[in-house]
C-alpha positions as CSV (number, residue, x, y, z in Angstrom):
1,M,-127.1,152.7,180.6
2,D,-128.2,150.8,183.7
3,L,-125.7,149.7,186.4
4,L,-125.5,146.1,185.2
5,Q,-124.7,147.2,181.6
6,L,-122.1,149.7,183.0
7,E,-120.5,147.0,185.0
8,R,-120.3,144.6,182.1
9,S,-118.9,147.2,179.6
10,T,-116.3,148.5,182.1
11,T,-115.2,145.0,183.2
12,K,-114.9,144.0,179.5
13,K,-112.8,147.0,178.6
14,V,-110.5,146.5,181.6
15,T,-110.1,142.9,180.8
16,L,-109.3,143.5,177.1
17,R,-106.9,146.3,178.0
18,L,-104.9,144.6,180.8
19,I,-105.2,140.9,180.7
20,P,-103.7,140.1,177.2
21,F,-100.7,142.4,177.8
22,L,-100.0,141.3,181.4
23,F,-100.5,137.7,180.2
24,L,-97.8,138.1,177.6
25,C,-95.4,139.7,180.1
26,F,-95.9,136.9,182.6
27,V,-95.5,134.3,179.9
28,I,-92.0,135.7,179.2
29,A,-91.2,135.9,182.9
30,I,-92.2,132.2,183.5
31,L,-90.4,131.1,180.3
32,D,-87.2,132.7,181.5
33,R,-87.7,131.1,184.9
34,V,-88.4,127.5,183.9
35,N,-86.6,127.1,180.6
36,I,-83.6,125.9,182.7
37,G,-85.4,122.6,182.8
38,F,-85.2,122.2,179.0
39,A,-81.7,123.6,178.8
40,A,-80.6,120.9,181.3
41,L,-81.2,118.3,178.6
42,Q,-78.0,119.6,176.9
43,M,-76.4,121.9,179.4
44,N,-75.8,119.4,182.2
45,E,-73.9,117.1,179.9
46,D,-71.9,119.9,178.2
47,L,-70.9,121.4,181.5
48,G,-70.6,118.2,183.6
49,F,-73.4,119.2,186.0
50,S,-74.9,116.5,188.2
51,N,-78.6,116.4,189.1
52,A,-77.8,117.8,192.5
53,V,-75.9,120.7,191.0
54,F,-78.7,121.4,188.6
55,G,-81.3,121.2,191.3
56,F,-79.4,123.6,193.5
57,G,-78.8,126.1,190.7
58,A,-82.4,125.9,189.5
59,G,-83.7,126.5,193.0
60,I,-81.3,129.2,194.2
61,F,-83.2,131.6,191.9
62,F,-85.8,131.7,194.7
63,F,-83.4,132.9,197.4
64,G,-82.7,136.0,195.4
65,Y,-86.5,136.2,194.8
66,F,-87.1,135.9,198.5
67,L,-84.7,138.6,199.6
68,L,-86.0,141.3,197.3
69,E,-89.7,140.3,197.1
70,V,-91.1,142.3,200.1
71,P,-88.8,145.3,199.7
72,G,-89.6,145.3,196.0
73,S,-93.3,145.3,196.7
74,A,-92.9,148.3,199.1
75,A,-90.9,150.1,196.4
76,M,-93.7,149.4,193.9
77,T,-96.3,151.1,196.1
78,K,-94.2,154.2,196.2
79,I,-92.8,154.3,192.7
80,G,-95.9,153.0,190.9
81,A,-96.6,149.7,189.1
82,R,-95.9,151.0,185.6
83,K,-92.3,152.0,186.3
84,W,-91.6,149.1,188.5
85,I,-92.9,146.5,186.1
86,S,-90.8,148.1,183.3
87,R,-87.7,148.1,185.5
88,I,-88.1,144.4,186.4
89,M,-88.6,143.2,182.9
90,V,-85.7,145.0,181.4
91,S,-83.3,144.0,184.1
92,W,-84.2,140.4,184.2
93,G,-84.1,140.2,180.4
94,L,-80.5,141.4,180.4
95,L,-79.5,139.0,183.2
96,A,-81.3,136.1,181.5
97,V,-79.0,136.5,178.5
98,L,-76.0,135.9,180.8
99,M,-77.3,132.4,181.5
100,A,-76.1,131.4,178.0
101,F,-72.4,132.0,179.0
102,V,-72.1,130.2,182.4
103,E,-69.4,127.5,182.5
104,T,-68.9,126.5,186.1
105,P,-71.4,125.6,188.9
106,W,-70.6,128.8,190.8
107,Q,-71.3,130.9,187.7
108,F,-74.5,129.0,187.2
109,Y,-75.5,129.6,190.8
110,S,-74.6,133.3,190.6
111,A,-76.6,133.9,187.4
112,R,-79.7,132.2,188.7
113,F,-79.5,134.0,192.0
114,L,-79.2,137.4,190.3
115,L,-82.1,136.5,188.0
116,G,-84.2,135.9,191.1
117,V,-83.2,139.3,192.5
118,A,-84.2,141.0,189.2
119,E,-87.6,139.3,188.9
120,A,-88.5,139.7,192.6
121,S,-91.9,141.4,193.3
122,F,-93.0,141.0,189.7
123,Y,-95.8,138.6,190.5
124,P,-97.3,140.3,193.6
125,C,-97.0,143.6,191.7
126,M,-99.2,142.1,188.9
127,V,-101.7,140.6,191.3
128,H,-102.0,143.8,193.4
129,Y,-102.2,145.9,190.2
130,L,-105.1,143.9,188.9
131,S,-107.0,143.9,192.2
132,G,-107.1,147.7,191.9
133,F,-109.0,147.5,188.6
134,Y,-111.6,144.8,189.4
135,Q,-114.5,144.2,191.8
136,S,-113.8,141.5,194.4
137,K,-116.2,139.1,192.7
138,H,-114.2,139.2,189.5
139,H,-110.8,138.8,191.2
140,A,-110.4,135.0,190.7
141,K,-111.4,135.1,187.1
142,A,-109.1,138.1,186.4
143,I,-106.2,136.4,188.2
144,A,-106.9,133.2,186.4
145,G,-106.8,135.0,183.1
146,F,-103.5,136.5,183.9
147,M,-102.1,133.4,185.6
148,L,-102.9,131.3,182.5
149,A,-99.5,132.5,181.6
150,I,-97.9,130.0,183.9
151,P,-99.1,126.9,182.1
152,G,-99.2,128.9,178.9
153,A,-95.5,129.7,179.1
154,N,-94.8,126.0,179.5
155,A,-97.1,125.0,176.7
156,L,-95.3,127.5,174.4
157,G,-91.9,126.9,175.9
158,A,-91.9,123.1,175.6
159,P,-91.9,122.8,171.8
160,L,-90.1,126.1,171.4
161,S,-87.3,125.1,173.8
162,T,-86.9,121.7,172.3
163,F,-86.6,123.3,168.9
164,L,-84.0,125.8,170.0
165,L,-82.0,122.9,171.5
166,G,-81.4,121.8,167.9
167,V,-79.9,125.2,166.8
168,D,-76.1,125.2,166.3
169,W,-75.0,128.6,165.1
170,L,-72.0,131.0,165.7
171,H,-70.3,128.3,167.8
172,L,-73.0,128.5,170.4
173,A,-74.9,125.3,171.5
174,G,-78.7,125.0,171.4
175,W,-79.1,125.5,175.1
176,Q,-77.2,128.8,174.8
177,W,-79.5,130.1,172.0
178,L,-82.5,128.9,174.1
179,F,-81.5,131.4,176.9
180,I,-80.7,134.3,174.5
181,M,-83.8,134.0,172.3
182,E,-86.2,133.6,175.2
183,A,-84.7,136.6,177.1
184,I,-84.9,139.3,174.4
185,P,-88.8,139.7,174.5
186,A,-88.5,140.6,178.2
187,V,-86.5,143.7,177.4
188,I,-88.8,144.7,174.6
189,L,-92.0,144.3,176.6
190,G,-90.5,146.1,179.6
191,I,-90.0,149.2,177.5
192,I,-93.5,148.9,176.1
193,A,-95.0,148.5,179.6
194,F,-93.7,151.9,180.6
195,F,-95.9,153.6,178.0
196,Y,-98.8,151.2,178.0
197,L,-99.9,150.8,181.6
198,D,-101.6,153.3,183.9
199,D,-100.9,153.4,187.7
200,K,-104.4,154.6,188.7
201,I,-107.9,154.3,187.4
202,E,-108.1,158.1,187.4
203,E,-105.2,158.2,184.8
204,V,-106.7,155.9,182.2
205,K,-107.9,157.3,178.9
206,W,-109.5,154.1,177.6
207,L,-112.6,154.3,179.7
208,N,-115.4,156.9,179.2
209,K,-116.4,159.2,182.0
210,D,-119.3,157.1,183.3
211,E,-117.2,153.9,183.3
212,K,-114.3,155.5,185.1
213,K,-116.6,157.0,187.7
214,W,-118.4,153.7,188.3
215,L,-115.1,151.8,188.6
216,I,-113.6,154.3,191.0
217,D,-116.8,154.3,193.2
218,I,-117.1,150.5,193.4
219,T,-113.4,149.8,194.1
220,T,-113.4,152.6,196.8
221,K,-116.5,151.2,198.4
222,E,-115.1,147.7,198.5
223,S,-111.8,149.0,199.9
224,L,-113.6,150.8,202.8
225,E,-115.6,147.6,203.5
226,K,-112.5,145.5,203.7
227,Q,-110.9,148.0,206.1
228,K,-113.8,147.4,208.6
229,V,-112.6,143.7,208.7
230,K,-108.8,144.2,208.9
231,H,-107.3,147.6,208.6
232,Y,-103.5,147.0,208.5
233,T,-100.5,148.9,207.4
234,F,-98.0,147.4,205.1
235,M,-95.8,146.2,208.0
236,Q,-98.7,145.0,210.2
237,A,-99.9,142.8,207.3
238,L,-96.5,141.0,207.3
239,K,-97.1,140.0,211.0
240,D,-100.6,138.8,210.5
241,R,-101.1,135.2,211.7
242,D,-103.3,134.3,208.7
243,V,-100.8,135.7,206.2
244,L,-97.9,133.8,207.8
245,I,-99.8,130.5,207.9
246,L,-100.9,131.0,204.3
247,S,-97.3,131.5,203.4
248,L,-96.4,128.2,205.0
249,G,-99.1,126.4,203.0
250,Y,-97.9,128.0,199.8
251,F,-94.3,127.0,200.6
252,C,-95.4,123.3,200.9
253,W,-97.3,123.6,197.6
254,M,-94.3,125.2,195.8
255,V,-92.0,122.4,197.0
256,G,-94.1,119.9,195.1
257,Y,-94.9,122.2,192.2
258,Y,-91.3,123.3,191.3
259,G,-89.9,119.9,192.2
260,I,-92.0,118.3,189.4
261,N,-91.9,121.4,187.0
262,M,-88.1,121.9,186.9
263,F,-87.4,118.2,186.4
264,L,-90.4,117.3,184.2
265,P,-88.4,117.6,180.9
266,T,-85.8,115.2,182.4
267,I,-88.4,112.8,183.7
268,S,-90.3,113.0,180.4
269,K,-87.1,112.4,178.4
270,G,-86.5,109.2,180.3
271,L,-90.0,108.0,179.6
272,S,-89.9,109.1,175.9
273,E,-86.6,107.2,175.4
274,T,-88.4,104.0,176.5
275,A,-91.1,104.7,173.9
276,N,-88.6,105.9,171.3
277,I,-90.0,109.4,171.1
278,S,-87.8,112.2,169.8
279,T,-86.9,115.3,171.8
280,Q,-89.0,117.5,169.6
281,N,-92.0,115.3,169.7
282,M,-91.6,115.1,173.5
283,G,-91.8,118.9,173.5
284,W,-95.1,118.8,171.7
285,I,-96.4,116.3,174.2
286,L,-95.4,118.4,177.1
287,G,-97.0,121.4,175.4
288,L,-100.3,119.6,175.2
289,M,-100.1,118.6,178.8
290,Y,-99.7,122.3,179.8
291,V,-102.7,123.2,177.5
292,C,-104.8,120.9,179.6
293,A,-103.5,122.7,182.7
294,M,-104.6,126.0,181.2
295,V,-108.1,124.7,180.6
296,T,-108.2,123.4,184.2
297,M,-107.2,126.8,185.5
298,I,-110.1,128.5,183.7
299,L,-112.7,126.0,184.9
300,V,-111.5,126.0,188.5
301,G,-111.3,129.8,188.6
302,N,-114.8,130.2,187.2
303,H,-116.3,127.6,189.5
304,S,-114.5,129.2,192.5
305,D,-116.1,132.5,191.7
306,K,-119.5,131.0,191.0
307,K,-119.5,129.3,194.4
308,N,-117.6,132.1,196.1
309,E,-115.4,129.5,197.8
310,R,-111.6,129.3,197.8
311,R,-110.1,126.9,200.3
312,W,-111.7,123.6,199.3
313,H,-111.0,124.3,195.6
314,V,-107.3,124.7,196.5
315,A,-107.3,121.6,198.6
316,A,-109.0,119.5,196.0
317,C,-106.6,120.5,193.3
318,L,-103.5,120.0,195.3
319,T,-104.6,116.6,196.7
320,T,-105.5,115.4,193.2
321,S,-102.1,116.6,191.9
322,A,-100.2,114.8,194.7
323,V,-102.0,111.5,194.2
324,A,-101.5,111.6,190.4
325,M,-97.9,112.5,190.8
326,I,-97.1,109.5,193.0
327,I,-99.1,107.1,190.8
328,S,-97.3,108.3,187.6
329,S,-93.9,107.2,189.0
330,Y,-95.1,103.7,189.7
331,V,-97.0,103.0,186.5
332,A,-94.1,104.2,184.2
333,D,-92.7,100.7,184.1
334,I,-96.1,99.3,183.2
335,N,-97.4,101.7,180.5
336,I,-95.8,104.9,179.3
337,F,-99.1,106.3,178.1
338,I,-100.8,105.9,181.5
339,A,-97.7,107.5,183.1
340,F,-98.1,110.6,180.9
341,V,-101.9,110.7,181.7
342,F,-101.2,110.8,185.4
343,L,-98.5,113.4,185.0
344,T,-101.0,115.6,183.1
345,I,-103.5,115.2,185.9
346,A,-100.8,116.2,188.4
347,L,-100.0,119.3,186.4
348,C,-103.7,120.2,186.1
349,G,-104.2,120.0,189.8
350,A,-101.0,121.9,190.6
351,F,-102.0,124.8,188.3
352,G,-105.8,124.7,189.0
353,A,-105.2,125.8,192.6
354,Y,-103.6,129.1,191.6
355,S,-106.6,131.3,190.9
356,P,-108.7,130.5,194.0
357,F,-105.6,130.7,196.2
358,W,-104.6,134.2,195.1
359,A,-108.2,135.4,195.5
360,I,-107.8,134.8,199.3
361,P,-105.4,137.6,200.4
362,P,-107.4,140.5,198.8
363,S,-110.6,139.2,200.4
364,F,-109.4,140.3,203.9
365,L,-106.7,142.9,203.3
366,T,-106.6,146.0,201.2
367,G,-104.3,148.6,199.8
368,A,-100.6,148.5,200.7
369,A,-101.4,145.8,203.3
370,A,-102.7,143.5,200.5
371,G,-99.6,144.3,198.4
372,G,-97.3,143.5,201.4
373,A,-99.2,140.3,202.2
374,I,-99.1,139.0,198.7
375,A,-95.4,139.7,198.5
376,L,-94.6,137.9,201.7
377,I,-96.7,134.9,200.8
378,N,-95.1,134.7,197.4
379,S,-91.6,135.2,198.7
380,I,-91.8,132.7,201.6
381,G,-93.8,130.2,199.5
382,N,-91.4,130.4,196.6
383,L,-88.5,129.3,198.8
384,G,-90.1,125.9,198.1
385,G,-88.9,126.5,194.6
386,F,-85.4,126.0,196.0
387,F,-86.0,122.9,198.2
388,G,-88.2,121.0,195.7
389,P,-85.7,120.9,192.8
390,Y,-82.7,120.4,195.0
391,I,-84.2,117.5,197.0
392,V,-85.4,115.9,193.8
393,G,-81.9,116.1,192.2
394,Y,-80.2,114.9,195.4
395,I,-82.6,111.9,195.8
396,K,-82.2,111.1,192.1
397,D,-78.4,111.0,192.4
398,L,-78.7,108.9,195.5
399,T,-81.2,106.3,194.4
400,G,-81.0,106.6,190.6
401,S,-84.9,106.9,190.5
402,F,-87.5,109.6,190.6
403,S,-90.1,107.4,192.5
404,T,-89.0,108.3,196.0
405,S,-88.8,112.0,195.0
406,M,-92.4,111.9,193.8
407,I,-93.6,110.5,197.1
408,F,-91.8,113.4,198.9
409,L,-93.3,116.0,196.5
410,G,-96.8,114.6,196.8
411,A,-96.7,114.5,200.6
412,S,-95.5,118.1,200.7
413,M,-98.5,119.2,198.5
414,I,-101.0,117.3,200.7
415,I,-99.6,119.0,203.8
416,G,-99.9,122.4,202.0
417,S,-103.5,121.8,201.1
418,T,-104.3,120.8,204.7
419,I,-102.7,124.0,206.1
420,I,-104.6,126.2,203.6
421,V,-107.9,124.6,204.4
422,F,-107.5,125.2,208.1
423,L,-106.1,128.7,207.6
424,V,-109.0,129.9,205.6
425,K,-111.4,128.3,208.0
426,Q,-109.8,130.2,210.9
427,S,-109.7,133.4,208.8
428,G,-113.4,133.0,208.0
429,K,-114.3,132.8,211.6
430,A,-112.2,135.9,212.4
431,L,-113.9,137.8,209.6
432,S,-117.4,136.9,210.8
433,T,-116.5,137.8,214.4
434,N,-115.1,141.2,213.3
435,N,-118.1,141.9,211.1
436,E,-120.5,141.2,214.0
437,K,-118.5,143.5,216.3
438,N,-118.6,146.3,213.6
439,L,-122.3,145.8,213.2
440,K,-122.9,146.1,216.9
441,K,-120.8,149.2,217.2
442,S,-122.6,150.8,214.3
443,S,-126.0,150.0,215.8
């Protein structure tokens, strides 16, 4: 078997083994994170929560996430991804069930905060884990395949959640069953993950001897090449200028992303009532919108890998999302169909940027440093998940409209795209300079 055939067969086996399972795990994680948006359609009225209370509770999840993200990533590198992923999923599944029994705003805030603490480091753990089993040139496609779970969870969750809202059993409301039924799979998958995953390539039994040797050799070689560019320890990576600025860009992006994502069911309900669309049918419409976002993620990830370019792919997606988001709020009074079309474009742009963005950190950092950088970027960036929903809820209560909120969210995403473009440009110059210095030293 020649090297090309060996590469293809090994990559195919890795993909079939890891991507479907990690995809399913991440689907449940995202579902338990964002199903609050659908629960709000009943929960807010039942418990007397205002839009501001809901926005604060939906967003405080990310403070718990922020506090434990980096420490959790450090623990993962010592304990091993298999045990850490299992621990995260079981603990967050159990805490997600508690969401069904909140009654006051402070109980709501506490449950959401603890859920963020439990889930912290899950995403960077997944990204770092995958980067250890793939060549750099396949990173964006691998991440895209795994991250399809984000729109995938919403595509599945929209019709499922609206269906569960109609359940009335054992004196529990539909929104309570929504939390319970969507949390149980996390516990089950967490237990399975402990036995299914392998921490290192050397430990796997599903690759033959030649495939395992080739994968170890190629990933080791690439790791050594990256160390010539930036050889950082875990803590040094957290202080890197490029990592910090990338975190800021991701923060601005997440303000817009979560601002629209958490309130999309509420916004869509208002639009659907105008067109006399039932809640269940609205769920199917939202599901279709997220399917379009999934397709966009695949196309953007593949094109980014083909061109070996990241920053402009991210910027184009975020700018498109921002413009479409703003337009959607102003055409809603003119034509509901057009408003949903622009909301779909906004979602496609927001999701399409994911795979090229997360292919950036492993391109200049490696090992524990890459894990730490990914964790820091994700934790700081996801604080935007607090500010976005809270500001949207506050402005909605203040003005009675989502239009002003959309302008704010769109502006935040455009700022984020600008920061990311200039970050990667600076980083690219730094990489070229360091490479030139290394070549001169070696000669």
